[in-house]
LOKE-548814 format. One record per residue: residue in one letter; x negated, y negated, z negated of N, C-alpha, C in turn. Coordinates in pm, 1 decimal, decimal comma. Last residue first. Layout:
TIDO   type        nc1        nc2        nc3       cac1       cac2       cac3        cc1        cc2        cc3
TIDO      A          X          Y          Z          X          Y          Z          X          Y          Z
...
This chain:
TIDO   type        nc1        nc2        nc3       cac1       cac2       cac3        cc1        cc2        cc3
TIDO      D   -13004,0    -9483,9   -10605,1   -13146,0    -9504,8   -10586,2   -13204,7    -9605,3   -10685,7
TIDO      I   -12742,3    -9536,4   -10675,2   -12807,1    -9421,7   -10736,1   -12958,1    -9438,4   -10725,4
TIDO      M   -12692,1    -9757,8   -10516,4   -12677,4    -9770,1   -10660,7   -12750,3    -9657,3   -10731,0
TIDO      K   -12722,4    -9651,9   -10264,5   -12822,6    -9748,0   -10307,9   -12811,8    -9769,3   -10460,1
TIDO      K   -12491,7    -9492,5   -10256,7   -12622,9    -9429,2   -10250,7   -12732,2    -9522,3   -10302,4
TIDO      R   -12298,0    -9687,3   -10256,8   -12303,3    -9594,2   -10369,0   -12443,1    -9527,1   -10374,7
TIDO      Y   -12350,1    -9789,7   -10001,8   -12366,1    -9873,5   -10120,5   -12380,0    -9790,1   -10246,3
TIDO      M   -12285,6    -9576,0    -9838,6   -12422,2    -9625,8    -9838,3   -12446,9    -9711,5    -9962,1
TIDO      V   -12010,5    -9558,1    -9893,0   -12095,1    -9443,8    -9921,9   -12242,5    -9488,6    -9931,1
TIDO      R   -11924,6    -9810,7    -9800,9   -11907,8    -9774,0    -9939,6   -11998,0    -9659,5    -9979,9
TIDO      T   -11986,8    -9787,6    -9532,2   -12052,7    -9892,0    -9612,1   -12042,0    -9858,6    -9760,6
TIDO      L   -11812,0    -9585,9    -9453,4   -11957,9    -9565,9    -9441,4   -12034,9    -9664,4    -9530,4
TIDO      L   -11572,7    -9725,9    -9499,8   -11598,1    -9602,6    -9570,1   -11747,0    -9570,5    -9569,7
TIDO      F   -11599,2    -9935,9    -9318,9   -11597,6    -9965,9    -9461,0   -11616,7    -9841,0    -9547,7
TIDO      L   -11594,4    -9792,4    -9074,2   -11708,9    -9870,1    -9114,9   -11713,5    -9900,9    -9262,7
TIDO      V   -11333,2    -9680,4    -9079,2   -11453,3    -9594,9    -9071,2   -11574,9    -9668,7    -9119,3
TIDO      V   -11176,2    -9917,9    -9083,7   -11167,6    -9817,9    -9189,6   -11291,8    -9732,0    -9195,6
TIDO      V   -11248,4   -10033,9    -8834,4   -11267,3   -10106,9    -8961,7   -11272,3   -10005,5    -9077,6
TIDO      W   -11161,6    -9842,5    -8649,3   -11301,9    -9875,1    -8657,8   -11335,7    -9944,1    -8790,4
TIDO      A   -10887,5    -9863,4    -8702,6   -10952,6    -9738,2    -8729,2   -11105,2    -9758,8    -8738,7
TIDO      L   -10835,7   -10120,8    -8609,4   -10819,0   -10092,9    -8750,9   -10892,2    -9964,4    -8790,3
TIDO      I   -10874,4   -10082,3    -8338,1   -10965,1   -10173,5    -8409,0   -10959,4   -10145,4    -8555,7
TIDO      I   -10659,9    -9904,3    -8294,7   -10795,0    -9860,5    -8265,7   -10895,4    -9949,6    -8337,4
TIDO      L   -10442,1   -10066,1    -8363,0   -10469,0    -9948,4    -8443,1   -10610,5    -9895,9    -8418,7
TIDO      L   -10449,9   -10261,0    -8162,2   -10472,1   -10301,9    -8299,7   -10506,1   -10183,3    -8385,4
TIDO      E   -10396,1   -10096,0    -7939,8   -10524,5   -10169,0    -7948,0   -10554,8   -10209,1    -8089,2
TIDO      S   -10134,2   -10012,7    -8003,0   -10241,9    -9913,9    -7986,2   -10378,7    -9981,0    -8001,2
TIDO      L    -9990,0   -10259,0    -8003,6   -10005,4   -10179,2    -8127,6   -10118,1   -10078,3    -8119,0
TIDO      V    -9918,7   -10426,5    -7804,8   -10063,5   -10416,3    -7833,9   -10088,7   -10333,0    -7959,0
TIDO      D    -9645,9   -10426,1    -7795,2    -9716,5   -10390,2    -7672,4    -9866,5   -10371,6    -7698,4
TIDO      G    -9562,9   -10517,4    -8043,8    -9530,0   -10380,5    -8002,3    -9610,5   -10335,4    -7882,5
TIDO      F    -9644,7   -10788,1    -8040,3    -9708,8   -10689,8    -8130,2    -9684,5   -10547,7    -8088,0
TIDO      G    -9612,7   -10863,7    -7686,3    -9608,2   -10896,6    -7827,4    -9674,1   -10791,2    -7911,2
TIDO      G    -9699,3   -10996,2    -7361,0    -9683,4   -10891,3    -7456,3    -9681,8   -10941,9    -7600,0
TIDO      G    -9747,4   -11174,6    -7154,8    -9625,2   -11187,2    -7228,3    -9600,1   -11080,5    -7333,0
TIDO      Q    -9994,2   -11161,5    -7050,4    -9886,6   -11115,6    -6962,4    -9751,0   -11119,2    -7033,3
TIDO      E   -10150,9   -11229,0    -7259,2   -10134,2   -11332,1    -7155,8   -10028,2   -11290,5    -7056,2
TIDO      V   -10143,0   -10985,5    -7396,2   -10080,4   -11104,4    -7456,7   -10054,9   -11210,7    -7348,0
TIDO      I   -10300,2   -10827,4    -7226,6   -10156,5   -10793,9    -7245,0   -10082,9   -10912,3    -7303,6
TIDO      V   -10548,7   -10957,8    -7261,4   -10487,6   -10948,6    -7130,4   -10336,7   -10922,2    -7140,8
TIDO      A   -10594,3   -10910,1    -7530,5   -10575,8   -11048,1    -7484,1   -10509,6   -11050,6    -7346,2
TIDO      L   -10635,4   -10631,5    -7529,0   -10522,3   -10689,6    -7606,6   -10492,7   -10829,9    -7554,9
TIDO      E   -10870,1   -10618,2    -7381,5   -10751,3   -10556,2    -7327,4   -10623,1   -10612,8    -7400,2
TIDO      I   -11039,5   -10749,7    -7567,7   -11015,8   -10807,6    -7434,5   -10888,9   -10752,9    -7375,5
TIDO      L   -11030,3   -10569,0    -7780,7   -10988,0   -10710,5    -7802,8   -10958,4   -10776,5    -7669,7
TIDO      Q   -11142,3   -10345,4    -7671,3   -11001,5   -10343,0    -7710,5   -10945,4   -10482,6    -7730,8
TIDO      I   -11403,4   -10435,5    -7650,3   -11326,9   -10407,5    -7528,7   -11177,4   -10404,9    -7555,2
TIDO      N   -11468,9   -10458,2    -7920,3   -11479,9   -10576,8    -7835,8   -11401,6   -10557,0    -7704,4
TIDO      P   -11434,6   -10194,7    -8023,7   -11343,8   -10306,0    -8061,6   -11350,8   -10425,2    -7972,2
TIDO      L   -11443,0    -9930,1    -7778,4   -11512,4   -10021,4    -7870,2   -11421,7   -10139,5    -7903,5
TIDO      Y   -11332,0    -9780,0    -7585,1   -11264,7    -9777,0    -7714,8   -11337,5    -9860,8    -7816,1
TIDO      M   -11494,3    -9781,0    -7370,7   -11371,2    -9862,1    -7360,5   -11295,1    -9867,8    -7493,0
TIDO      G   -11697,7    -9603,2    -7398,1   -11715,9    -9735,7    -7453,5   -11593,9    -9821,7    -7446,1
TIDO      I   -11598,0    -9393,6    -7255,1   -11608,1    -9377,8    -7397,8   -11615,2    -9517,1    -7464,4
TIDO      K   -11633,7    -9463,7    -6993,5   -11496,5    -9473,3    -7046,5   -11494,1    -9458,2    -7200,4
TIDO      A   -11885,1    -9414,4    -6909,7   -11865,3    -9546,4    -6972,1   -11727,1    -9559,2    -7029,0
TIDO      I   -11876,7    -9187,8    -6767,8   -11910,7    -9172,6    -6907,9   -11890,3    -9303,1    -6984,0
TIDO      P   -11832,9    -9269,5    -6502,6   -11720,0    -9224,1    -6580,6   -11749,9    -9211,9    -6730,8
TIDO      Y   -11952,5    -9521,3    -6335,6   -12005,9    -9433,3    -6437,5   -11892,6    -9388,4    -6531,5
TIDO      Q   -11779,0    -9654,4    -6159,9   -11908,6    -9603,2    -6111,4   -11971,3    -9502,4    -6206,8
TIDO      D   -11561,4    -9722,3    -6314,4   -11539,1    -9644,5    -6192,7   -11668,8    -9581,8    -6140,8
TIDO      V   -11689,1    -9875,4    -6517,7   -11615,9    -9751,5    -6551,1   -11598,0    -9663,6    -6428,5
TIDO      F   -11801,3   -10121,2    -6485,3   -11883,8   -10003,4    -6451,9   -11814,2    -9872,3    -6474,6
TIDO      A   -11630,5   -10312,1    -6572,1   -11670,7   -10323,1    -6433,9   -11747,5   -10197,8    -6390,5
TIDO      P   -11606,3   -10272,1    -6849,8   -11500,6   -10223,6    -6762,6   -11537,4   -10228,4    -6614,7
TIDO      L   -11850,3   -10404,5    -6959,1   -11837,4   -10257,4    -6942,5   -11729,5   -10216,0    -6846,7
TIDO      F   -11880,8   -10661,8    -7026,9   -11886,8   -10632,7    -6882,7   -11865,7   -10484,3    -6854,5
TIDO      S   -11897,9   -10665,7    -7297,9   -11773,3   -10712,2    -7240,3   -11764,1   -10685,4    -7089,5
TIDO      G   -12151,1   -10611,4    -7378,1   -12062,3   -10493,9    -7353,3   -11926,4   -10534,9    -7298,9
TIDO      L   -12275,0   -10835,8    -7456,8   -12283,0   -10803,4    -7316,1   -12193,6   -10684,2    -7277,7
TIDO      S   -12185,3   -10797,2    -7732,2   -12163,8   -10921,3    -7656,7   -12168,8   -10894,9    -7504,9
TIDO      F   -12238,8   -10544,7    -7825,6   -12103,4   -10597,3    -7848,0   -12080,9   -10736,8    -7784,0
TIDO      V   -12505,4   -10495,4    -7747,6   -12397,9   -10405,0    -7709,6   -12261,8   -10470,4    -7716,4
TIDO      T   -12650,2   -10709,7    -7865,2   -12650,8   -10688,8    -7723,0   -12534,1   -10605,4    -7676,8
TIDO      V   -12600,2   -10678,0    -8138,3   -12561,9   -10801,7    -8074,6   -12555,3   -10783,2    -7923,7
TIDO      V   -12723,6   -10427,5    -8171,6   -12578,8   -10441,4    -8195,2   -12527,8   -10567,3    -8125,7
TIDO      P   -12993,2   -10490,4    -8128,7   -12921,9   -10399,1    -8036,1   -12769,5   -10405,7    -8050,3
TIDO      M   -13026,8   -10676,7    -8352,7   -13028,5   -10724,7    -8216,0   -12964,5   -10624,4    -8116,1
TIDO      V   -13054,5   -10575,0    -8606,7   -12921,0   -10616,7    -8567,8   -12913,9   -10654,0    -8418,6
TIDO      I   -13319,8   -10524,6    -8651,5   -13231,1   -10410,5    -8641,9   -13093,0   -10451,0    -8589,2
TIDO      V   -13422,9   -10788,0    -8674,4   -13464,9   -10700,0    -8563,5   -13363,4   -10588,2    -8543,3
TIDO      S   -13314,1   -10893,4    -8899,4   -13295,5   -10969,5    -8773,2   -13337,6   -10887,0    -8652,4
TIDO      A   -13399,9   -10705,4    -9088,3   -13256,7   -10716,1    -9056,2   -13234,6   -10786,3    -8922,5
TIDO      E   -13671,1   -10760,9    -9100,6   -13627,4   -10630,4    -9049,8   -13481,2   -10635,8    -9011,3
TIDO      L   -13649,0   -11019,6    -9213,3   -13716,5   -10997,8    -9085,6   -13675,1   -10866,3    -9023,7
TIDO      V   -13531,1   -10966,6    -9459,0   -13456,8   -11046,1    -9359,5   -13518,7   -11028,3    -9220,5
TIDO      S   -13581,1   -10619,0    -9550,6   -13612,1   -10759,8    -9553,0   -13530,2   -10832,6    -9447,3
TIDO      K   -13479,1   -10365,2    -9528,7   -13554,4   -10396,1    -9648,7   -13589,8   -10541,4    -9664,3
TIDO      S   -13159,8   -10230,9    -9417,5   -13278,0   -10315,9    -9401,3   -13346,2   -10345,2    -9536,4
TIDO      F   -12932,4   -10094,6    -9488,6   -13041,6   -10018,8    -9433,8   -13171,1   -10098,8    -9432,3
TIDO      L   -12768,4   -10303,7    -9567,9   -12805,7   -10202,5    -9668,4   -12921,5   -10113,1    -9620,9
TIDO      G   -12732,8   -10427,2    -9319,8   -12806,7   -10497,4    -9426,4   -12852,1   -10400,5    -9535,5
TIDO      L   -12570,8   -10245,3    -9190,3   -12706,4   -10266,0    -9139,8   -12791,4   -10334,7    -9245,8
TIDO      L   -12338,8   -10277,7    -9348,7   -12401,1   -10148,2    -9335,3   -12548,6   -10161,2    -9290,5
TIDO      T   -12276,9   -10549,4    -9305,7   -12307,0   -10501,5    -9437,8   -12381,6   -10370,6    -9436,6
TIDO      G   -12226,1   -10547,3    -9027,4   -12340,1   -10624,5    -9083,3   -12377,2   -10580,1    -9221,2
TIDO      F   -11998,6   -10384,1    -9019,1   -12119,6   -10344,2    -8947,8   -12242,4   -10415,8    -9005,7
TIDO      G   -11822,2   -10548,8    -9166,5   -11855,8   -10414,6    -9215,6   -11983,8   -10361,1    -9148,8
TIDO      I   -11812,3   -10765,0    -8994,5   -11866,8   -10785,0    -9128,4   -11909,4   -10649,4    -9187,9
TIDO      Y   -11684,9   -10644,2    -8773,4   -11822,5   -10694,9    -8759,6   -11888,9   -10721,6    -8893,6
TIDO      F   -11433,5   -10578,4    -8890,9   -11519,9   -10478,6    -8829,4   -11664,7   -10524,2    -8824,1
TIDO      F   -11337,0   -10829,2    -8965,2   -11361,4   -10726,2    -9069,2   -11454,8   -10617,5    -9015,1
TIDO      V   -11302,4   -10939,1    -8714,5   -11408,5   -10996,7    -8800,9   -11435,9   -10900,3    -8917,4
TIDO      T   -11087,7   -10782,9    -8623,5   -11219,3   -10776,8    -8555,6   -11328,2   -10830,1    -8645,7
TIDO      L   -10878,0   -10859,1    -8789,3   -10923,1   -10717,3    -8787,9   -11062,9   -10708,0    -8730,1
TIDO      I   -10866,2   -11130,5    -8703,2   -10894,6   -11095,3    -8842,8   -10940,8   -10952,0    -8855,6
TIDO      F   -10799,8   -11106,7    -8430,8   -10928,5   -11171,3    -8471,0   -10962,7   -11134,4    -8614,8
TIDO      A   -10546,7   -10987,7    -8447,7   -10656,7   -10919,9    -8382,1   -10791,2   -10974,7    -8419,6
TIDO      V   -10405,2   -11196,6    -8571,0   -10417,3   -11067,5    -8636,8   -10535,9   -10988,1    -8580,0
TIDO      A   -10432,8   -11392,9    -8366,2   -10483,9   -11417,8    -8499,6   -10503,6   -11288,2    -8577,8
TIDO      I   -10296,8   -11274,7    -8152,8   -10441,7   -11297,3    -8140,7   -10505,8   -11321,6    -8277,2
TIDO      V   -10036,7   -11278,0    -8254,4   -10101,6   -11151,2    -8221,2   -10250,7   -11167,2    -8213,5
TIDO      G    -9998,3   -11561,8    -8286,2    -9985,5   -11470,5    -8399,4   -10056,7   -11336,8    -8371,0
TIDO      M   -10021,9   -11682,7    -8034,1   -10123,4   -11704,8    -8133,3   -10118,0   -11608,5    -8248,9
TIDO      N    -9975,3   -11596,5    -7726,6    -9915,0   -11555,0    -7854,6   -10020,8   -11566,7    -7965,5
TIDO      A   -10132,6   -11708,7    -7536,4    -9989,3   -11712,9    -7514,5    -9912,0   -11677,3    -7642,9
TIDO      P   -10415,5   -11906,5    -7644,2   -10343,3   -11779,6    -7631,7   -10193,0   -11798,1    -7612,1
TIDO      R   -10620,6   -12109,3    -7487,6   -10495,6   -12124,9    -7560,5   -10414,1   -11997,7    -7543,4
TIDO      Y   -10936,7   -12232,6    -7456,9   -10862,5   -12108,9    -7456,6   -10738,4   -12124,8    -7544,1
TIDO      D   -11129,2   -12433,5    -7435,3   -10991,1   -12462,3    -7394,6   -10909,3   -12333,1    -7377,4
TIDO      T   -11379,1   -12423,9    -7528,7   -11355,0   -12351,8    -7400,1   -11211,8   -12369,4    -7350,4
TIDO      F   -11347,0   -12563,9    -7765,9   -11428,1   -12623,3    -7660,1   -11409,9   -12554,2    -7524,9
TIDO      F   -11191,7   -12376,4    -7907,2   -11142,2   -12514,1    -7886,3   -11217,5   -12579,3    -7769,7
TIDO      I   -11346,9   -12156,9    -7922,1   -11234,0   -12150,1    -7831,6   -11170,5   -12286,0    -7808,4
TIDO      T   -11537,9   -12262,4    -8112,3   -11579,6   -12215,3    -7980,3   -11462,6   -12215,4    -7882,9
TIDO      I   -11383,1   -12312,6    -8340,7   -11449,3   -12424,0    -8272,4   -11489,6   -12385,6    -8132,1
TIDO      I   -11301,1   -12042,6    -8395,9   -11201,6   -12147,9    -8367,0   -11263,7   -12268,8    -8294,4
TIDO      V   -11552,8   -11922,9    -8442,3   -11469,3   -11877,6    -8332,9   -11363,9   -11984,4    -8296,4
TIDO      T   -11639,4   -12068,8    -8665,5   -11716,3   -12068,1    -8544,5   -11636,2   -12027,3    -8425,4
TIDO      L   -11440,7   -12005,2    -8854,4   -11461,1   -12142,9    -8814,4   -11533,2   -12153,5    -8681,9
TIDO      M   -11479,9   -11729,0    -8872,2   -11350,3   -11780,1    -8820,5   -11365,7   -11924,2    -8779,0
TIDO      T   -11745,1   -11721,5    -8978,9   -11711,3   -11658,1    -8851,5   -11583,2   -11720,2    -8791,7
TIDO      L   -11721,1   -11852,1    -9226,7   -11811,3   -11905,3    -9122,0   -11775,8   -11851,5    -8984,8
TIDO      I   -11540,0   -11677,0    -9358,5   -11506,6   -11819,5    -9337,2   -11589,5   -11878,3    -9222,3
TIDO      F   -11688,9   -11435,4    -9358,6   -11556,7   -11440,4    -9295,4   -11519,3   -11586,3    -9261,0
TIDO      T   -11915,9   -11506,1    -9506,2   -11930,4   -11467,7    -9366,7   -11796,0   -11477,9    -9291,1
TIDO      L   -11795,9   -11551,1    -9754,2   -11863,2   -11661,4    -9685,4   -11875,2   -11630,5    -9538,2
TIDO      L   -11696,0   -11289,2    -9808,3   -11604,2   -11404,9    -9798,8   -11669,2   -11518,4    -9724,4
TIDO      S   -11880,6   -11094,9    -9854,0   -11819,8   -11100,3    -9722,1   -11737,0   -11226,8    -9698,2
TIDO      K   -11946,7   -11118,0   -10114,2   -12052,4   -11143,6   -10019,4   -11995,8   -11153,5    -9875,4
TIDO      G   -11701,4   -11056,0   -10232,4   -11760,0   -11185,8   -10252,6   -11865,4   -11217,6   -10150,7
TIDO      G   -11670,0   -10785,9   -10144,0   -11571,9   -10888,8   -10108,7   -11628,5   -11032,0   -10124,1
TIDO      I   -11890,3   -10664,0   -10266,4   -11880,0   -10665,9   -10121,3   -11783,0   -10771,8   -10075,2
TIDO      I   -11823,5   -10724,8   -10537,3   -11952,1   -10762,9   -10480,2   -11944,4   -10771,4   -10330,0
TIDO      E   -11561,3   -10628,4   -10571,7   -11589,2   -10767,8   -10600,5   -11721,2   -10813,3   -10536,0
TIDO      A   -11591,0   -10358,7   -10503,3   -11501,4   -10441,7   -10423,6   -11532,7   -10589,2   -10446,6
TIDO      T   -11763,5   -10273,4   -10710,3   -11809,5   -10267,9   -10569,4   -11722,9   -10359,4   -10483,8
TIDO      S   -11745,8   -10505,3   -10989,2   -11715,7   -10384,7   -10918,7   -11769,3   -10390,4   -10776,5
TIDO      A   -11959,3   -10654,5   -11228,9   -11881,2   -10668,7   -11106,6   -11862,1   -10533,5   -11038,4
TIDO      P   -12136,4   -10621,3   -11437,7   -11999,4   -10573,7   -11458,3   -11911,8   -10581,2   -11334,5
TIDO      S   -12444,1   -10520,7   -11268,0   -12360,5   -10614,2   -11339,2   -12221,2   -10557,5   -11357,3
TIDO      L   -12583,6   -10360,4   -11100,1   -12586,6   -10325,2   -11241,9   -12500,5   -10417,0   -11328,0
TIDO      M   -12554,0   -10488,9   -10857,9   -12502,1   -10350,8   -10869,8   -12491,0   -10311,3   -11017,9
TIDO      L   -12691,0   -10724,5   -10908,4   -12547,9   -10730,4   -10886,0   -12485,9   -10594,3   -10906,4
TIDO      G   -12950,1   -10622,6   -10926,4   -12892,2   -10686,7   -11039,9   -12741,3   -10697,4   -11028,8
TIDO      R   -12986,2   -10536,8   -10664,7   -12985,4   -10436,7   -10772,4   -12923,1   -10494,8   -10900,3
TIDO      L   -12996,8   -10778,5   -10540,1   -12881,6   -10690,9   -10512,0   -12872,4   -10584,0   -10618,6
TIDO      T   -13234,0   -10894,6   -10595,1   -13118,4   -10944,7   -10667,9   -12994,2   -10859,3   -10643,9
TIDO      N   -13472,7   -10848,3   -10463,0   -13435,0   -10756,1   -10569,6   -13319,2   -10808,6   -10653,6
TIDO      K   -13521,1   -10988,7   -10234,7   -13546,0   -11059,9   -10360,4   -13513,8   -10975,5   -10486,2
TIDO      E   -13437,3   -10792,8   -10051,8   -13576,2   -10843,0   -10049,8   -13616,1   -10913,4   -10178,0
TIDO      K   -13165,2   -10776,5   -10105,4   -13251,8   -10661,1   -10130,4   -13399,2   -10703,5   -10140,3
TIDO      E   -13081,4   -11030,5   -10025,4   -13058,9   -10986,0   -10165,9   -13151,4   -10869,1   -10199,2
TIDO      E   -13148,9   -11013,7    -9756,3   -13217,8   -11111,3    -9842,7   -13199,4   -11076,9    -9988,9
TIDO      A   -12969,4   -10822,0    -9667,5   -13112,2   -10789,3    -9665,9   -13190,7   -10887,6    -9755,4
TIDO      I   -12730,0   -10968,8    -9691,2   -12746,9   -10847,5    -9769,5   -12895,2   -10813,1    -9780,6
TIDO      L   -12786,9   -11174,5    -9507,4   -12754,3   -11209,7    -9644,9   -12773,9   -11087,3    -9734,9
TIDO      C   -12824,1   -11032,0    -9265,2   -12934,6   -11105,3    -9324,1   -12911,0   -11142,0    -9469,1
TIDO      C   -12564,1   -10926,4    -9226,5   -12678,9   -10837,3    -9237,5   -12795,9   -10906,4    -9304,2
TIDO      Q   -12414,3   -11160,0    -9203,0   -12388,3   -11069,7    -9311,4   -12506,6   -10975,2    -9333,0
TIDO      V   -12531,4   -11271,4    -8963,4   -12536,5   -11343,6    -9092,2   -12516,0   -11250,5    -9211,3
TIDO      F   -12469,0   -11063,4    -8774,1   -12604,1   -11111,9    -8797,8   -12617,4   -11177,9    -8934,2
TIDO      T   -12185,2   -11024,0    -8794,1   -12279,0   -10916,9    -8812,3   -12416,5   -10967,8    -8851,9
TIDO      A   -12066,9   -11291,5    -8776,7   -12022,0   -11188,4    -8873,8   -12127,2   -11081,1    -8898,8
TIDO      V   -12233,2   -11418,5    -8569,7   -12211,3   -11472,1    -8704,5   -12175,8   -11363,5    -8801,2
TIDO      M   -12266,9   -11251,8    -8351,6   -12378,3   -11334,5    -8394,6   -12358,2   -11386,5    -8531,1
TIDO      V   -12012,4   -11128,6    -8323,1   -12130,5   -11047,9    -8353,7   -12245,4   -11129,0    -8407,1
TIDO      F   -11837,6   -11354,3    -8275,2   -11813,3   -11252,5    -8380,1   -11941,0   -11181,6    -8420,8
TIDO      A   -11960,2   -11479,1    -8056,8   -11945,8   -11551,4    -8185,8   -11921,1   -11454,2    -8297,4
TIDO      L   -11932,1   -11282,3    -7866,1   -12066,1   -11324,7    -7905,0   -12060,7   -11395,8    -8040,3
TIDO      N   -11653,6   -11275,0    -7840,7   -11723,9   -11156,0    -7896,0   -11865,5   -11190,1    -7939,7
TIDO      I   -11629,2   -11533,4    -7730,3   -11564,8   -11499,1    -7859,1   -11630,6   -11379,7    -7924,1
TIDO      L   -11766,9   -11518,2    -7491,4   -11814,9   -11607,8    -7594,4   -11755,2   -11573,7    -7731,7
TIDO      L   -11610,7   -11324,6    -7367,6   -11751,7   -11301,4    -7377,8   -11812,4   -11390,7    -7488,1
TIDO      F   -11366,0   -11447,1    -7365,9   -11387,8   -11344,0    -7462,6   -11531,6   -11296,5    -7470,5
TIDO      N   -11400,1   -11628,6    -7153,9   -11367,7   -11676,5    -7285,7   -11401,3   -11573,1    -7392,3
TIDO      A   -11445,0   -11449,2    -6943,7   -11550,7   -11543,9    -6983,2   -11526,9   -11597,0    -7121,6
TIDO      E   -11196,0   -11324,6    -6931,7   -11314,2   -11243,4    -6962,5   -11429,1   -11333,4    -7009,2
TIDO      L   -11031,9   -11533,4    -6855,0   -11010,6   -11472,2    -6984,3   -11132,4   -11393,5    -7028,6
TIDO      S   -11223,6   -11798,4    -6694,9   -11141,9   -11675,5    -6693,4   -11128,1   -11621,4    -6835,9
TIDO      N   -11193,7   -12153,3    -6749,5   -11268,8   -12028,6    -6748,7   -11173,7   -11908,2    -6745,5
TIDO      P   -11186,4   -12480,3    -6615,0   -11111,6   -12365,9    -6661,3   -11191,8   -12236,3    -6644,3
TIDO      G   -11513,8   -12643,9    -6653,9   -11374,6   -12638,4    -6611,0   -11306,0   -12514,7    -6663,8
TIDO      T   -11757,2   -12679,9    -6761,9   -11755,7   -12629,5    -6624,1   -11614,9   -12617,3    -6569,6
TIDO      Q   -11733,6   -12752,5    -7021,5   -11762,4   -12860,7    -6928,3   -11758,5   -12810,8    -6783,0
TIDO      G   -11703,7   -12509,0    -7153,8   -11588,0   -12601,0    -7144,7   -11606,3   -12709,7    -7044,0
TIDO      Y   -11960,8   -12406,8    -7149,8   -11856,0   -12345,1    -7066,1   -11735,1   -12437,5    -7047,5
TIDO      M   -12080,6   -12585,5    -7331,4   -12129,3   -12577,1    -7193,4   -12022,2   -12515,7    -7102,1
TIDO      I   -11933,8   -12526,7    -7562,4   -11934,3   -12664,2    -7510,7   -11977,2   -12664,2    -7365,4
TIDO      G   -12003,5   -12257,4    -7597,5   -11865,0   -12293,8    -7578,0   -11853,3   -12434,6    -7519,0
TIDO      L   -12271,6   -12275,2    -7647,7   -12230,6   -12213,4    -7523,5   -12085,4   -12245,7    -7493,6
TIDO      G   -12254,2   -12399,4    -7901,9   -12322,2   -12466,6    -7790,4   -12281,1   -12409,0    -7656,1
TIDO      I   -12125,3   -12194,2    -8042,7   -12059,1   -12322,1    -8027,6   -12121,6   -12401,7    -7911,7
TIDO      P   -12317,4   -11987,5    -8035,7   -12184,3   -11969,8    -7969,6   -12111,8   -12102,1    -7949,0
TIDO      L   -12546,6   -12141,7    -8168,0   -12550,4   -12074,8    -8034,4   -12411,5   -12054,6    -7972,8
TIDO      I   -12502,6   -12230,3    -8426,5   -12508,0   -12329,7    -8318,1   -12492,8   -12264,3    -8179,6
TIDO      L   -12529,9   -12030,4    -8604,9   -12392,3   -12079,0    -8576,6   -12389,6   -12169,0    -8453,0
TIDO      I   -12795,7   -12004,2    -8656,1   -12736,3   -11911,1    -8559,8   -12593,3   -11951,5    -8520,3
TIDO      T   -12879,9   -12163,9    -8859,1   -12875,1   -12223,6    -8726,3   -12816,5   -12130,5    -8618,1
TIDO      S   -12883,3   -11990,6    -9076,6   -12770,8   -12087,0    -9065,1   -12763,1   -12147,2    -8926,6
TIDO      V   -13121,4   -11846,9    -9046,6   -12994,4   -11779,8    -9041,0   -12881,9   -11874,8    -9010,6
TIDO      A   -13323,0   -12032,6    -9067,5   -13332,0   -11933,8    -8958,8   -13200,1   -11859,6    -8940,2
TIDO      L   -13264,6   -12175,1    -9297,6   -13234,4   -12239,1    -9166,8   -13238,1   -12136,4    -9054,9
TIDO      N   -13151,8   -12118,0    -9591,6   -13217,4   -12035,4    -9489,7   -13181,5   -12085,4    -9351,4
TIDO      R   -12995,7   -12278,8    -9746,4   -13141,8   -12295,4    -9758,1   -13215,4   -12219,9    -9649,4
TIDO      S   -12740,5   -12194,2    -9696,7   -12774,1   -12329,2    -9657,2   -12925,4   -12355,2    -9661,3
TIDO      F   -12750,2   -11933,7    -9809,0   -12730,2   -11951,3    -9664,4   -12773,6   -12089,9    -9619,1
TIDO      D   -12771,9   -11986,1   -10079,2   -12878,9   -11909,3   -10009,8   -12869,4   -11934,2    -9860,0
TIDO      K   -12530,1   -12120,4   -10119,0   -12655,0   -12186,3   -10151,2   -12771,9   -12116,8   -10077,0
TIDO      F   -12350,3   -11914,6   -10049,8   -12351,4   -12039,9    -9976,5   -12479,1   -12116,0    -9998,2
TIDO      D   -12404,7   -11722,1   -10245,0   -12436,4   -11692,6   -10104,7   -12441,3   -11821,3   -10022,2
TIDO      K   -12301,5   -11858,3   -10469,7   -12442,4   -11822,8   -10466,7   -12485,5   -11797,4   -10319,8
TIDO      V   -12031,4   -11875,3   -10403,1   -12108,5   -11998,7   -10422,7   -12260,1   -11971,3   -10411,0
TIDO      L   -11966,0   -11597,4   -10395,6   -11952,8   -11682,8   -10275,9   -12035,2   -11809,5   -10287,2
TIDO      I   -12008,7   -11522,0   -10654,9   -12092,3   -11463,8   -10550,3   -12088,0   -11545,3   -10426,8
TIDO      A   -11804,5   -11673,3   -10773,6   -11941,5   -11697,1   -10813,5   -12039,1   -11641,9   -10711,8
TIDO      N   -11578,9   -11555,4   -10652,3   -11610,5   -11695,2   -10624,1   -11754,5   -11727,9   -10661,2
TIDO      M   -11589,6   -11305,4   -10769,9   -11604,6   -11314,6   -10626,5   -11641,9   -11457,6   -10584,6
TIDO      R   -11543,1   -11377,1   -11036,3   -11670,6   -11315,4   -11001,8   -11695,2   -11327,6   -10850,1
TIDO      K   -11283,5   -11477,6   -11012,0   -11389,0   -11562,8   -11064,1   -11525,4   -11506,9   -11027,4
TIDO      L   -11131,2   -11266,0   -10931,4   -11155,3   -11369,5   -10832,0   -11267,1   -11462,5   -10879,1
TIDO      S   -11169,2   -10941,2   -11003,0   -11188,5   -11070,2   -11062,5   -11222,5   -11171,9   -10950,5
TIDO      I   -10930,8   -10692,2   -10963,0   -11043,3   -10759,8   -10902,4   -11049,9   -10899,9   -10958,8
TIDO      M   -10851,9   -10426,8   -11189,7   -10822,3   -10556,7   -11138,8   -10948,8   -10622,9   -11078,4
TIDO      M   -10807,4   -10085,7   -11130,2   -10899,6   -10190,7   -11178,0   -10865,8   -10323,5   -11108,5
């Protein structure tokens, strides 16, 4: 089945209008950028501090915004209309994810500009960022399908925001709490480990395992999202 770019673009335009009217959601972009400006004024920051802000930007924009956009569609009963339209699942999810993808990447780029983070290998970091944003968008879509309203979505997404932003401090507790080693496979931690290897001169071959772990998370989340979406269609 061919994917219609025209349909995806129509969904993108509609989501942009909804997003611009919802100040409670759109103003969330200010937080990571504002923190980036503050961190940038304090002087050179460590790699961990930079990626604390980067992971915060990913989860606050990609997951939070996507979750609220999906929940708003459900609250207004317009998601059901999209499901019953000629648009395919890929076109609907892709169209609704496109705005979030653009907003997230812009927010991350602006944030790292103010923190003065300059990767040693931009190509590797760019690929890692793209995989990571797919993960967070998938998580946001899944949570949005579970939520019944924007208010419920903003509540249900907060534990995820906490885990994937403050979770950047997890490596410091691994020696004290061995069970924390499980969390070392989370995408936000893998992104930090990948960045460390890149700063040491590593290339794609050196970070292949980290990229594959993030990719595995993306595949699992999108499969779960597809199953949940299909279930909502039947409901």
